[in-house]
C-alpha positions in Angstrom: 112.4 -52.0 -3.3 114.1 -49.9 -6.0 115.1 -53.1 -8.0 111.4 -54.1 -8.1 110.5 -50.6 -9.3 113.2 -50.9 -12.0 111.8 -54.2 -13.2 108.3 -52.7 -13.3 109.3 -49.5 -15.0 111.3 -51.3 -17.6 108.5 -53.7 -18.3 105.7 -51.2 -18.5 107.7 -48.7 -20.5 108.3 -51.3 -23.2 104.6 -52.2 -23.6 103.1 -49.2 -25.5 102.7 -49.7 -29.2 105.5 -47.7 -31.0 108.0 -48.0 -33.8 110.3 -50.3 -31.8 107.6 -52.8 -30.9 106.4 -52.8 -34.5 109.9 -53.4 -35.7 110.5 -56.2 -33.2 107.2 -57.9 -34.4 108.2 -57.4 -38.0 111.6 -59.0 -37.5 110.0 -62.0 -35.9 107.5 -62.4 -38.7 110.0 -61.7 -41.6 112.8 -63.8 -40.2 112.4 -65.9 -37.0 112.3 -66.0 -33.2 116.1 -65.4 -33.0 116.0 -62.2 -35.0 113.0 -60.8 -33.2 114.6 -61.6 -29.8 117.9 -60.0 -31.0 116.0 -56.8 -31.7 114.4 -57.0 -28.3 117.7 -57.6 -26.5 119.2 -54.6 -28.3 116.3 -52.5 -27.0 116.7 -53.7 -23.5 120.4 -53.0 -23.5 119.8 -49.5 -24.8 117.2 -49.0 -22.1 119.8 -50.0 -19.5 122.4 -47.7 -21.0 120.1 -44.7 -21.2 118.8 -45.2 -17.7 122.3 -45.4 -16.3 123.4 -42.3 -18.2 120.4 -40.4 -16.9 121.1 -41.5 -13.3 124.8 -40.6 -13.5 123.9 -37.2 -14.8 126.2 -37.2 -17.8 123.8 -35.3 -20.0 121.9 -33.1 -17.6 122.2 -30.2 -20.0 119.9 -32.2 -22.3 117.0 -31.6 -20.0 116.6 -28.2 -21.7 117.6 -29.1 -25.3 117.8 -26.5 -28.0 114.5 -26.4 -29.9 116.4 -26.5 -33.3 118.3 -29.6 -32.2 115.0 -31.3 -31.1 113.4 -30.5 -34.4 116.4 -32.0 -36.3 116.2 -35.1 -34.2 112.5 -35.5 -34.8 113.0 -35.0 -38.5 115.8 -37.7 -38.6 113.6 -40.0 -36.5 110.7 -39.5 -38.8 112.8 -40.2 -41.9 114.3 -43.3 -40.4 110.9 -44.7 -39.5 109.6 -43.9 -43.0 112.5 -45.7 -44.5 112.0 -48.8 -42.4 108.3 -48.6 -43.3 109.1 -48.5 -47.0 111.4 -51.5 -46.7 108.7 -53.4 -44.8 106.0 -52.6 -47.4 108.3 -53.7 -50.2 109.1 -57.0 -48.4 105.4 -57.6 -47.8 104.9 -57.9 -51.6 107.5 -60.7 -52.0 107.4 -62.5 -48.7 107.0 -66.2 -48.7 107.2 -68.8 -46.0 110.3 -71.1 -46.2 109.6 -74.5 -47.7 111.2 -77.8 -46.9 114.6 -78.0 -48.5 115.1 -74.2 -48.7 118.4 -72.8 -47.7 118.3 -71.4 -44.1 119.1 -67.7 -44.2 122.2 -66.7 -42.3 121.9 -64.6 -39.2 121.7 -60.9 -39.9 122.7 -57.8 -37.9 119.8 -55.8 -39.3 117.6 -56.1 -36.2 120.4 -54.6 -34.1 121.0 -51.7 -36.5 117.3 -51.0 -37.0 116.6 -50.8 -33.3 119.7 -48.5 -32.7 118.5 -46.2 -35.5 115.0 -46.0 -34.1 116.2 -45.6 -30.6 118.9 -43.0 -30.8 116.9 -40.7 -33.1 113.9 -40.6 -30.8 114.1 -37.6 -28.4 111.2 -38.8 -26.3 113.3 -41.7 -25.0 115.9 -39.3 -23.7 113.2 -37.3 -21.9 111.5 -40.4 -20.5 114.7 -41.8 -18.9 115.7 -38.4 -17.5 112.2 -38.1 -16.0 112.6 -41.6 -14.4 116.0 -40.8 -13.1 114.8 -37.5 -11.7 111.9 -39.1 -9.9 114.0 -41.9 -8.4 116.8 -39.7 -7.2 114.4 -36.9 -6.1 112.7 -39.4 -3.7 116.1 -40.8 -2.6 115.2 -44.2 -3.9 118.3 -44.4 -6.0 121.6 -42.5 -5.8 123.1 -41.0 -8.9 126.3 -43.0 -8.4 127.4 -46.2 -6.9 125.9 -49.7 -7.1 122.3 -48.6 -6.7 122.4 -46.7 -10.0 123.8 -49.7 -11.8 121.4 -52.1 -10.1 118.4 -49.9 -11.0 119.5 -49.5 -14.6 120.1 -53.3 -14.9 116.6 -54.0 -13.4 115.0 -51.6 -15.9 116.8 -53.4 -18.7 115.7 -56.8 -17.4 112.1 -55.6 -17.2 112.2 -54.4 -20.8 113.8 -57.6 -21.9 111.0 -59.6 -20.1 108.4 -57.8 -22.2 110.2 -58.4 -25.5 110.8 -62.1 -24.7 107.0 -62.5 -24.1 106.2 -60.5 -27.2 108.5 -62.4 -29.5 107.5 -65.7 -28.1 103.8 -64.9 -28.6 104.3 -63.9 -32.2 106.7 -66.7 -33.0 104.4 -69.4 -31.6 101.6 -68.3 -33.9 103.8 -67.8 -36.9 103.3 -71.2 -38.5 99.5 -70.9 -38.2 99.4 -68.0 -40.5 99.1 -68.5 -44.3 101.5 -66.6 -46.7 98.7 -64.2 -47.9 97.9 -63.3 -44.3 101.6 -62.8 -43.6 101.9 -60.3 -46.4 98.9 -58.4 -45.2 100.2 -58.3 -41.6 103.6 -57.0 -42.8 101.9 -54.4 -45.0 99.7 -53.2 -42.1 102.8 -53.1 -39.8 104.5 -50.9 -42.5 101.4 -48.6 -42.5 101.7 -48.4 -38.7 105.3 -47.4 -39.0 104.5 -44.9 -41.7 101.9 -43.3 -39.4 104.5 -43.0 -36.6 107.0 -41.4 -39.0 104.5 -38.9 -40.3 103.3 -38.1 -36.8 106.9 -37.5 -35.7 107.6 -35.1 -38.6 104.2 -33.2 -38.2 104.9 -32.7 -34.5 107.9 -30.5 -35.5 105.5 -27.8 -36.7 103.1 -28.0 -33.8 
């Protein structure tokens, strides 16, 4: 039962439009299926790790974080998102689809680094996984130690991964139907979406 709940929670939690989803889509469009999937796998692994940490109670003190620390984290998160937005907007001006005979670009670790930056600087993700852990342990569905904690965290990670595989596959299968001009517009609008997330994150510090 708790494994099915973990799969469902991981899948549903990954669906809402946010900076990570926008970043995964942009990596798929800018590079290819592999790099988009790499970003998705990184997110799923981080979901697993955060869920397990919350269940094991390593950072229970963070349930009542210092307001100043939260503000700093939000500011850093906002700046990271704005930086990625700027890079994406810049790339949208020069993006072109690879032509026959072009050199295939080498694999890049940027999707991994980008997701890690977006993830670890987002305080709402800490709160979310602590809420999930508190609900599961509070109803005795999962223990905060032993194999059930690992199984639930792994199920949550697999649920998250399932969403990103579907998302990246959906985008990649339609990638070659889009003309270069449309690609540049899509990347630009994605950069605007990220910029909106970044500005919203910073503004929330003062509200």
